[in-house]
C-alpha positions in Angstrom: -68.1 -24.3 36.9 -66.7 -25.5 40.3 -68.5 -27.0 42.5 -67.3 -26.7 46.1 -68.4 -29.4 49.1 -68.4 -26.9 52.5 -67.2 -27.7 55.6 -66.0 -25.4 58.3 -62.0 -27.2 57.4 -60.5 -26.2 53.9 -56.7 -27.6 53.2 -55.0 -26.5 50.2 -52.5 -29.1 48.9 -49.0 -27.7 47.5 -45.5 -28.9 46.4 -44.2 -29.4 49.3 -41.3 -26.9 48.7 -43.3 -24.4 47.7 -42.7 -20.8 49.2 -45.7 -18.9 49.5 -46.4 -15.1 50.3 -49.3 -11.6 50.8 -51.5 -15.0 51.1 -55.0 -13.0 51.6 -58.8 -12.8 51.2 -60.4 -10.3 48.8 -63.9 -9.0 50.0 -65.9 -9.5 46.2 -68.2 -7.1 44.4 -71.2 -8.8 46.0 -71.5 -6.4 48.6 -70.7 -3.4 46.6 -72.7 -1.0 44.5 -73.5 -3.4 41.7 -74.4 -6.3 43.8 -72.4 -9.1 41.6 -72.0 -12.5 42.5 -68.3 -13.0 43.9 -68.1 -13.4 47.6 -64.5 -13.2 48.3 -61.8 -13.8 46.1 -58.8 -16.7 47.6 -55.1 -14.8 46.7 -51.4 -16.0 47.4 -48.0 -15.1 45.7 -45.1 -17.3 45.0 -41.9 -17.7 43.1 -42.7 -21.2 41.7 -45.3 -23.0 40.2 -47.4 -24.3 43.1 -49.9 -27.5 42.9 -53.4 -25.2 41.8 -56.2 -27.4 44.1 -57.2 -26.7 47.8 -58.8 -29.7 48.8 -61.9 -29.0 50.3 -63.2 -32.7 51.4 -63.6 -35.2 48.8 -64.0 -31.9 46.4 -61.2 -29.5 44.6 -60.8 -25.6 44.5 -59.0 -24.8 41.4 -56.6 -22.1 41.5 -56.1 -20.1 38.7 -52.1 -18.9 37.8 -50.9 -15.4 36.3 -46.7 -15.3 35.9 -46.3 -12.0 36.2 -43.1 -10.3 35.0 -41.2 -13.8 34.8 -40.7 -13.2 38.4 -44.4 -14.2 40.3 -46.8 -16.4 40.4 -50.3 -15.3 41.2 -52.9 -17.1 42.3 -56.3 -16.9 42.7 -60.0 -18.6 43.3 -63.2 -16.8 43.7 -66.3 -18.5 46.5 -69.5 -17.3 44.7 -73.1 -16.7 46.1 -74.5 -19.5 44.7 -71.8 -22.4 47.1 -73.7 -21.3 49.6 -71.2 -20.9 52.5 -72.9 -19.4 55.3 -73.2 -15.9 57.2 -70.9 -14.9 59.9 -69.2 -18.7 60.1 -65.9 -19.1 60.4 -64.4 -21.2 58.0 -60.4 -22.1 58.8 -58.9 -21.6 55.3 -54.8 -22.4 54.6 -53.7 -20.4 51.8 -50.1 -21.5 50.7 -47.8 -21.4 54.1 -50.6 -19.6 55.6 -53.8 -20.4 57.6 -56.8 -17.9 57.8 -60.2 -17.2 58.9 -63.0 -16.8 56.4 -65.8 -15.5 58.1 -68.7 -13.7 55.5 -70.8 -10.7 56.9 -74.2 -9.9 55.9 -75.3 -7.0 53.9 -78.1 -6.0 55.9 -77.2 -7.5 59.5 -76.1 -6.0 62.6 -73.1 -7.8 63.9 -70.2 -5.5 64.5 -67.3 -5.0 62.9 -63.8 -2.8 62.2 -62.5 -1.2 59.2 -58.3 -1.2 59.7 -56.2 1.8 57.5 -53.1 0.0 58.2 -50.3 1.8 56.1 -53.5 2.7 53.4 -54.1 -0.9 53.1 -57.7 -0.8 53.9 -58.8 -4.2 56.2 -62.6 -4.7 57.2 -62.1 -7.2 60.1 -65.0 -9.4 61.5 -64.2 -11.4 64.5 -60.7 -13.3 64.0 -61.4 -13.0 60.2 -59.6 -9.9 57.8 -61.1 -9.0 54.5 -58.7 -6.9 52.2 -60.6 -3.9 50.1 -59.0 -3.2 46.8 -59.7 0.9 46.2 -56.7 1.8 45.6 -57.0 1.6 42.1 -60.9 3.6 41.9 -61.2 7.3 42.2 -64.4 6.2 44.4 -66.0 2.6 45.5 -68.1 1.3 48.4 -68.8 -1.9 50.0 -71.9 -2.8 52.0 -71.8 -4.4 54.9 -74.0 -5.4 58.5 -76.5 -2.2 56.6 -73.6 -0.1 56.6 -72.7 1.8 53.4 -68.6 3.1 53.5 -67.9 5.1 50.7 -64.5 5.0 50.0 -62.7 7.9 48.6 -59.3 8.2 47.2 -60.2 10.8 44.9 -63.1 13.7 45.3 -64.8 12.7 42.2 -67.8 14.9 42.7 -69.7 12.6 39.9 -69.0 9.3 41.3 -69.6 10.0 45.3 -73.0 11.3 44.2 -73.9 7.6 42.3 -72.2 6.2 45.2 -74.5 8.1 47.8 -77.5 7.1 45.9 -77.6 3.8 47.9 -80.6 2.4 49.8 -82.0 4.7 53.1 -81.5 2.0 54.7 -77.8 1.5 54.8 -76.1 4.2 57.5 -73.7 5.8 55.1 -70.0 6.6 56.2 -67.6 8.6 53.8 -64.0 7.8 54.4 -61.6 10.3 52.6 -59.4 13.5 52.2 -60.2 16.6 55.0 -60.5 18.6 51.5 -63.0 16.7 50.0 -64.8 17.0 53.3 -65.4 21.1 52.4 -66.8 19.8 49.5 -69.7 18.1 50.7 -70.1 19.4 53.7 -73.4 20.9 52.9 -75.0 17.4 51.9 -76.3 15.2 55.2 -74.5 12.5 55.7 -74.3 9.9 58.8 -69.9 10.5 59.3 -67.0 11.2 57.5 -63.5 10.0 58.7 -60.5 11.4 57.2 -57.1 9.7 56.3 -54.8 12.3 56.6 -51.0 10.7 57.2 -49.4 14.4 58.3 -52.2 14.9 61.2 -50.6 14.4 64.8 -53.9 14.0 66.8 -56.9 11.9 66.1 -60.4 14.3 66.1 -63.4 12.5 65.8 -66.8 12.2 63.5 -66.5 15.1 60.7 -63.2 16.2 61.3 -61.7 12.3 62.2 -57.9 11.8 61.0 -57.8 8.4 59.8 -54.2 7.8 60.0 -52.0 4.5 59.7 -52.5 2.1 61.9 -56.2 3.3 63.8 -58.9 1.0 63.4 -62.9 2.0 63.7 -64.8 -0.2 65.5 -68.5 -0.4 63.9 -71.7 -0.9 66.2 -75.5 -0.6 65.1 -77.7 -0.4 68.4 -80.9 0.5 67.0 -82.1 1.8 63.7 -81.3 5.5 65.2 -77.7 5.1 66.4 -74.2 3.8 65.4 -71.1 3.4 68.3 -68.1 4.2 66.7 -65.0 3.4 68.8 -61.6 4.6 67.7 -58.9 2.4 68.2 -55.0 3.3 68.0 -52.7 -0.3 68.3 -55.8 -1.5 69.8 -56.2 1.0 72.2 -59.3 2.4 72.4 -59.5 5.9 72.4 -62.8 7.6 72.4 -66.4 6.4 71.3 -69.1 8.3 69.6 -72.6 8.1 69.1 -73.7 9.0 66.0 -77.6 9.5 65.3 -78.6 8.3 61.7 -79.2 11.1 58.9 -81.0 11.1 55.5 -79.4 12.6 52.1 -83.1 12.4 51.2 -86.2 14.0 53.5 -89.0 11.8 53.0 -91.5 15.3 53.8 -89.8 17.2 51.0 -91.9 17.6 47.4 -91.6 14.4 44.8 -91.2 16.3 41.8 -87.5 17.8 42.0 -87.0 17.6 38.2 -85.0 20.9 37.2 -86.4 23.3 34.3 -85.9 26.6 33.1 -82.5 26.9 34.4 -80.8 30.2 33.5 -78.1 31.9 34.0 -77.3 35.8 35.0 -74.6 38.1 36.1 -74.3 38.9 40.2 -73.2 42.3 41.8 -69.8 41.9 40.9 -70.5 43.5 38.1 -72.5 46.4 39.1 -70.0 49.2 41.1 -70.8 46.9 43.9 -68.2 45.1 42.9 -69.0 42.1 44.8 -66.9 39.1 44.3 -69.6 36.6 46.6 -72.1 37.2 43.7 -70.1 36.8 40.2 -72.6 34.1 38.9 -76.3 33.2 39.4 -78.3 30.8 38.4 -81.8 29.4 38.9 -83.6 26.8 38.1 -87.1 25.5 38.4 -88.9 22.7 40.3 -92.8 22.0 40.9 -92.2 20.7 44.4 -90.1 22.5 47.4 -86.4 20.6 47.3 -84.2 22.7 49.0 -81.9 19.1 49.1 -80.8 20.3 45.5 -77.1 21.9 44.7 -75.2 22.4 41.5 -72.0 20.3 40.6 -69.3 22.5 39.1 -66.3 22.2 38.0 -63.3 23.5 34.8 -60.5 21.8 33.1 -58.0 23.8 35.9 -59.1 21.1 38.9 -62.0 23.3 40.1 -64.6 20.3 41.1 -67.6 21.9 43.5 -71.0 21.2 44.8 -72.5 24.5 45.9 -75.7 24.4 47.6 -79.1 26.5 46.9 -78.5 29.9 48.4 -82.2 31.0 48.1 -85.9 29.5 47.0 -88.4 31.8 45.8 -91.9 30.8 45.6 -94.4 32.2 43.1 -97.8 31.1 44.5 -100.6 32.9 42.2 -103.0 32.2 43.8 -102.0 34.2 47.2 -100.5 36.7 44.6 -104.6 37.5 43.1 -106.0 36.5 46.3 -107.7 39.4 46.3 -108.7 40.0 43.0 -111.5 38.4 40.4 -108.6 36.6 38.7 -108.2 33.1 39.3 -104.8 31.3 38.9 -103.6 27.7 40.3 -99.6 28.0 38.9 -97.3 27.2 41.5 -93.2 26.8 41.4 -90.2 27.5 43.3 -87.6 29.1 42.1 -83.9 27.8 43.4 -81.0 29.8 43.1 -77.4 29.0 43.7 -74.6 31.6 43.9 -71.3 31.1 42.5 -68.0 33.7 44.0 -64.7 34.2 43.5 -64.2 30.8 45.5 -65.6 28.5 42.7 -64.8 31.4 40.0 -61.6 31.4 40.0 -61.0 32.8 37.0 -62.7 34.8 34.6 -63.2 34.5 30.7 -62.9 30.6 31.0 -65.8 28.1 30.2 -67.1 26.3 33.3 -69.4 23.0 33.1 -72.5 22.4 35.6 -75.0 20.1 36.3 -77.9 21.0 38.1 -79.0 18.3 41.1 -83.0 18.7 42.0 -82.2 15.9 44.6 -79.7 13.5 45.6 -80.7 11.4 42.7 -82.1 13.7 40.0 -79.6 15.2 37.7 -80.0 17.2 34.5 -77.7 16.8 31.4 -74.6 19.2 31.2 -73.8 22.2 30.6 -71.1 24.9 29.7 -71.1 28.6 29.9 -68.3 31.6 30.3 -67.7 33.8 32.6 -67.5 37.2 30.9 -64.8 39.4 31.5 -65.3 42.9 33.6 -62.1 44.4 32.6 -60.5 44.8 29.1 -58.7 42.4 27.5 -57.1 44.0 24.2 -59.6 41.3 22.3 -63.2 41.7 20.7 -66.2 40.7 22.3 -69.5 40.1 20.7 -72.9 40.3 22.5 -76.8 38.8 20.9 -79.5 41.4 21.4 -82.7 40.2 20.7 -86.5 40.9 22.0 -90.1 40.1 21.7 -90.4 36.3 21.5 -93.0 33.4 22.6 -92.0 29.9 22.6 -95.9 29.0 20.6 -94.7 28.3 17.1 -98.0 27.3 16.4 -97.1 29.3 13.5 -93.9 27.9 13.4 -92.9 31.9 14.7 -89.1 32.0 17.5 -88.9 28.3 16.0 -85.8 29.4 13.1 -84.1 31.7 17.0 -84.4 28.8 18.8 -83.1 26.8 16.3 -80.5 29.4 15.7 -80.0 29.5 19.3 -79.2 25.7 19.8 -76.5 25.9 17.5 -74.6 28.2 19.0 -74.8 26.1 22.7 -71.1 25.8 22.7 -69.9 28.6 20.8 -69.0 30.8 24.1 -65.6 31.5 22.5 -67.7 33.6 20.4 -70.2 35.1 22.3 -70.1 36.8 26.1 -73.6 37.4 26.6 -77.4 37.5 25.9 -79.1 40.8 26.4 -82.8 40.6 25.9 -85.1 43.4 25.8 -88.4 42.0 26.8 -91.8 40.6 26.0 -91.4 37.2 26.7 -93.7 34.2 26.2 -96.8 36.4 25.2 -97.7 36.5 28.1 -96.2 35.1 31.5 -99.5 35.1 32.8 -101.7 33.6 30.1 -103.4 30.0 30.3 -102.8 30.2 34.4 -99.1 31.1 33.7 -98.5 27.8 31.3 -97.7 30.1 28.7 -94.7 31.1 31.1 -93.7 28.1 32.2 -93.6 26.9 28.8 -91.1 29.8 27.7 -89.5 28.7 30.9 -88.4 25.4 29.4 -87.8 26.5 26.4 -85.4 29.1 26.9 -83.1 27.2 28.6 -82.1 26.4 25.0 -79.9 29.4 25.2 -80.2 30.7 28.8 -78.3 27.3 30.4 -75.3 28.3 28.1 -75.0 31.7 28.4 -75.4 35.1 30.7 -78.4 37.1 29.9 -79.1 40.2 30.8 -82.6 41.4 30.2 -85.6 44.4 30.7 -89.2 43.5 31.1 -91.5 44.9 28.7 -95.6 45.1 28.7 -96.0 42.3 28.1 -94.2 41.0 31.3 -96.2 43.6 33.6 -98.9 40.6 34.5 -102.7 41.0 34.8 -102.4 43.6 38.0 -98.9 45.6 36.3 -96.7 44.7 39.4 -94.5 42.2 37.0 -94.5 39.9 39.8 -94.0 36.6 37.2 -91.0 38.6 35.8 -89.0 39.9 39.2 -89.7 36.8 41.2 -88.4 34.5 38.4 -85.4 36.7 36.2 -82.4 37.3 37.9 -80.7 40.8 37.5 -78.6 42.8 39.9 -80.7 45.5 40.4 -80.0 48.2 43.1 -83.0 47.4 45.9 -83.6 50.8 47.0 -84.4 51.4 43.1 -87.0 48.4 43.1 -89.4 48.6 44.8 -93.5 47.7 44.8 -94.2 51.5 44.7 -92.3 51.1 41.7 -91.4 49.6 38.5 -88.0 50.9 37.4 -86.3 48.0 37.3 -83.0 49.9 36.7 -79.6 48.3 36.8 -76.5 48.9 35.4 -73.0 46.9 34.5 -70.1 46.5 33.2 -69.1 44.2 30.8 -65.0 45.3 29.3 -65.0 48.5 27.6 -69.0 49.1 28.2 -71.6 50.5 30.3 -74.6 48.7 29.9 -77.9 50.7 31.7 -81.1 48.7 32.0 -84.3 50.8 32.9 -88.2 50.3 32.5 -90.2 53.9 31.9 -93.5 51.8 31.5 -95.4 54.2 34.1 -93.9 57.0 32.0 -94.7 55.6 28.0 -98.4 55.2 28.6 -98.6 58.6 30.9 -99.6 57.2 33.7 -96.6 58.1 36.3 -96.9 61.4 38.1 -94.1 64.1 38.0 -92.5 62.6 41.4 -92.2 59.2 39.7 -90.6 60.6 36.6 -88.3 63.2 38.8 -86.8 60.2 40.5 -86.3 58.0 37.6 -84.9 60.2 35.8 -82.3 61.7 38.8 -81.3 57.6 39.0 -80.5 57.2 35.4 -78.5 60.5 35.5 -76.5 59.2 39.0 -75.7 56.5 36.9 -74.5 57.5 33.7 -72.3 61.1 35.8 -70.6 57.9 37.3 -70.6 56.0 34.2 -68.7 59.1 32.7 -66.1 59.8 35.1 -65.2 56.0 34.5 -64.7 57.0 30.6 -60.9 56.4 30.9 -61.8 52.7 31.7 -65.4 52.1 30.2 -64.8 54.5 27.1 -69.0 53.3 25.8 -72.1 53.7 26.9 -75.5 51.5 25.9 -78.3 51.8 27.1 -81.2 49.0 27.2 -85.2 49.1 27.3 -87.7 47.3 25.7 -89.5 50.7 24.6 -88.0 52.8 21.7 -87.4 56.4 21.1 -88.2 56.4 17.8 -90.0 53.7 15.5 -91.7 54.1 12.1 -95.5 52.6 12.9 -97.0 56.1 12.5 -100.0 54.6 14.2 -98.6 53.6 17.2 -98.7 56.0 19.9 -95.3 54.4 21.4 -93.7 56.0 17.9 -94.9 59.1 17.6 -94.8 60.1 21.5 -92.3 58.2 23.1 -89.5 61.0 22.0 -91.7 63.5 23.9 -92.3 61.0 27.1 -88.7 60.0 27.0 -87.3 63.8 26.2 -85.6 64.0 30.0 -83.8 60.6 29.4 -83.0 61.9 26.0 -81.6 65.1 26.6 -79.2 63.0 29.7 -78.3 60.0 26.8 -77.2 63.7 25.1 -75.5 65.2 27.6 -73.4 61.9 28.5 -72.6 60.9 25.0 -74.7 57.2 24.9 -73.6 55.2 22.1 -76.7 52.9 21.3 -80.3 53.0 23.0 -81.6 49.5 22.0 -85.0 48.7 22.8 -87.7 46.4 21.1 -92.1 46.4 21.4 -92.3 47.0 17.6 -92.1 43.3 16.0 -89.5 43.9 13.3 -85.9 45.1 13.3 -85.5 48.8 13.0 -82.4 51.6 12.8 -83.3 55.2 13.6 -80.5 58.1 12.8 -79.3 59.8 16.0 -82.1 62.5 16.0 -81.5 65.0 19.0 -85.6 66.0 19.8 -87.2 64.5 17.2 -84.3 66.5 14.9 -81.3 65.6 13.2 -78.0 66.8 14.5 -76.7 70.2 13.5 -73.4 71.1 14.0 -72.2 68.5 16.3 -69.7 67.0 14.4 -71.7 64.4 13.4 -69.4 62.3 10.4 -71.8 60.0 8.3 -71.1 58.4 5.3 -74.4 58.8 3.2 -78.0 57.9 3.8 -77.5 54.6 4.9 -75.4 55.5 7.3 -73.0 52.6 7.4 -70.7 54.6 9.7 -71.2 57.2 12.3 -69.1 59.3 13.7 -68.9 61.3 17.0 -72.4 61.3 17.2 -74.1 63.9 19.9 -77.1 61.1 20.3 -77.2 57.2 20.4 -78.0 55.3 17.3 -81.6 54.0 18.4 -82.2 49.8 17.6 -85.6 48.5 17.1 -84.8 45.2 17.9 -87.9 43.0 18.2 -88.1 40.3 15.4 -87.2 37.6 17.3 -90.7 36.1 16.6 -93.9 35.8 18.7 -97.4 35.3 17.5 -99.3 38.1 19.6 -99.4 40.3 16.3 -98.1 40.0 12.7 -97.0 43.9 12.3 -97.3 45.1 8.4 -93.6 45.6 7.9 -92.0 47.6 7.1 -93.4 50.5 7.4 -93.6 53.9 6.2 -90.0 55.6 6.8 -90.1 58.9 9.1 -87.3 61.4 8.7 -84.8 59.2 11.4 -85.7 55.9 9.6 -82.5 54.4 8.1 -83.8 50.5 8.0 -86.0 48.3 8.7 -86.6 44.5 7.6 -90.0 42.3 7.4 -91.9 39.7 10.0 -88.6 37.2 9.1 -87.1 36.4 12.8 -83.7 37.8 13.3 -81.2 38.7 16.1 -78.6 41.7 16.8 -75.0 40.7 17.0 -72.4 43.9 18.3 -69.1 43.8 18.5 -66.9 45.7 20.4 -63.6 45.9 19.3 -61.7 48.9 20.6 -62.2 52.2 22.8 -63.4 53.9 19.6 -65.2 51.4 17.7 -68.6 49.3 17.8 -69.6 46.8 14.8 -73.6 45.7 14.6 -75.0 43.7 12.0 -78.6 42.1 12.0 -78.9 38.7 10.9 -82.5 37.5 9.3 -82.5 33.7 11.0 -84.5 32.6 8.0 -82.2 33.4 4.7 -79.4 33.3 7.2 -78.1 36.4 5.7 -77.1 39.8 7.0 -79.6 42.3 6.4 -78.0 45.7 8.0 -74.9 46.8 9.7 -73.0 50.0 10.6 -70.2 51.0 12.9 -70.5 53.4 15.4 -66.9 55.5 16.3 -66.4 57.9 19.2 -62.8 59.3 18.8 -61.7 59.8 22.3 -59.0 61.9 24.0 -57.7 59.6 27.3 -56.4 61.8 30.1 -53.1 60.9 29.1 -53.5 62.5 25.7 -55.4 65.6 27.4 -52.3 66.4 29.9 -50.1 65.7 26.8 -51.9 68.4 25.2 -52.4 70.9 28.2 -48.4 70.1 27.8 -48.2 71.3 24.4 -50.1 74.1 24.7 -48.8 75.3 27.7 -44.6 75.1 26.0 -46.8 76.9 22.5 -47.8 79.8 24.7 -44.5 80.4 26.7 -42.5 79.9 23.1 -45.0 82.8 21.9 -44.4 84.6 25.0 -40.6 84.6 24.0 -41.0 85.5 20.5 -42.8 88.6 21.1 -40.4 89.0 24.0 -37.7 88.7 22.0 -39.3 90.9 19.3 -40.1 93.8 21.9 -36.8 93.5 23.3 -35.5 94.5 19.4 -37.2 96.1 18.4 -36.3 98.7 22.0 -32.9 98.3 21.2 -32.9 99.4 17.7 -35.2 102.5 18.8 -31.8 103.2 21.4 -29.2 102.8 18.3 -31.2 105.2 16.4 -31.2 107.8 19.4 -27.6 106.9 19.5 -26.7 108.3 16.3 -28.9 110.9 15.3 -26.9 113.9 15.7 
């Protein structure tokens, strides 16, 4: 340990012929975020060995030397906090052949100081003292001087910037960095931003300021609310600015901003709106109102962005049921962030993200893959599941959650999740705590994969208006089709080779719709299917999703015995527009049904199968019907499998399961059902549809036309020879 007797004059003892250079005083880590013990470091260099003691009255301060590249000696010594130098007092220091003045600033004082950019060498100037900031080796660093926190950004490392922004609010926050980094930070509140760009020809101020070489900025705190900045160039005053203090964390915001229930959904880019300003939406919940939250998203190709909240929805169940006898107290806030084409620059790749409920409240890191809208000549897999809770009292659905956890980082294998309705059992049960548990647990999969949903009867709520579902879950619905006067929840998206349609016929299957509602919904469906059919050349497959099955095998359930009647107008459309597969749930097992038309087996439609198990279904005129309701719930335990019906091809028991669909190309889709208890594939099928492209049709027309001309030509030649022969005969007759 070194003992230093402090006096106002400090002299360095060195050999008489020792030449020194680059003498400097470097600000120590006492002023940094880590709050170390080093006040300053004294340093000089020489090409020869010098005496290594500094005389301080009768005491000596020893310099340590390092010989660099057999060329230069670097001499350094530290002055520590416990050596009790007085703050804001001048000390004369002789370093080598140079005399310097050391003046230590307070961290929480209010004395004026300046920061000088001397050819990108940043210096703190306090009266006649110059303290170097050695920050060039760090992406982001900070120093705290005279109640001002200078955050110096050499590289726009978002995570590190956030860490340095978490500084005591008693400090003014001043960021010094690159103009491009400013654009990424612009939605946050900070006191000022000074840019270090060196190629600018002019200087602007405050948040757009160009902090060039030989420019100096002097800071003076006038009071607790205003900071004065004076901009100088070569000591000539250019401008004076007053900045009013702002805060990164507003004191009147809620105190519970921990993000939970994060879920990824597809934006309107994937619909026929094709909106590039809404590719992916990410929603998360907080228990308080936290508008200062944001999302940090980055990839391995240079994308590194902070995205602010676009919308905050409030789900206040006491307001929802204020005019009823139901008693609810549940309140939650749904925070929505939208990612546009500026952020999502490459579809089909993996992005990483973190959610900040507030500047100092961060989630763990997640990742997801942005699915492709256009086909890329590769196979793509989709996961289907439905009827799932998250209680685990009887350990139901736990296997499904465990399986999803095992594939959290398999984005290269699966594109999206499609949930066929009935979640939590029920969303509003136990004053919505059931729904809140579901939101918290579903992040096992919804924070890693985009999810598309369609609501089920257990998602409707006590008032049958789907309030919890509608406010909490994002889908790219067409607003004109979804109002409080109807519950269609209709939307459709294009992903690669498949056009996915989602609709909610809850009122129809419970025989609660009037004819006008039915006609409207059928017309909505036909408009969509017509447009999809016109686009078969680019998107050849159509798959319809609804919670409610067209067919199922439980003869005691009206959903199985009458849905094909209630939904007959839709079934006719599905046949008319050659829908390939109809996905549903509601029954609490997995079932595959043959492609019936009006409850009758197909006749003379060109359908080809490979036998009663129908593992291959080719050129079907009606959809293959799937019930995907085995993800796991404890609301009702079915006695499955049921007695088979004429259309029943396969059923499972009560084990948890999910379906995985592989889109191979424009003519082949493969589907398999996985039992998550046994980890076995229990059912599978190939759906094959032979198609003619527009090019094929054109070629066929040309070939038939040529064949017609050829036949006409042959007939013409035959007639010509026949007439000519007759004339010859007539000439030869006497």
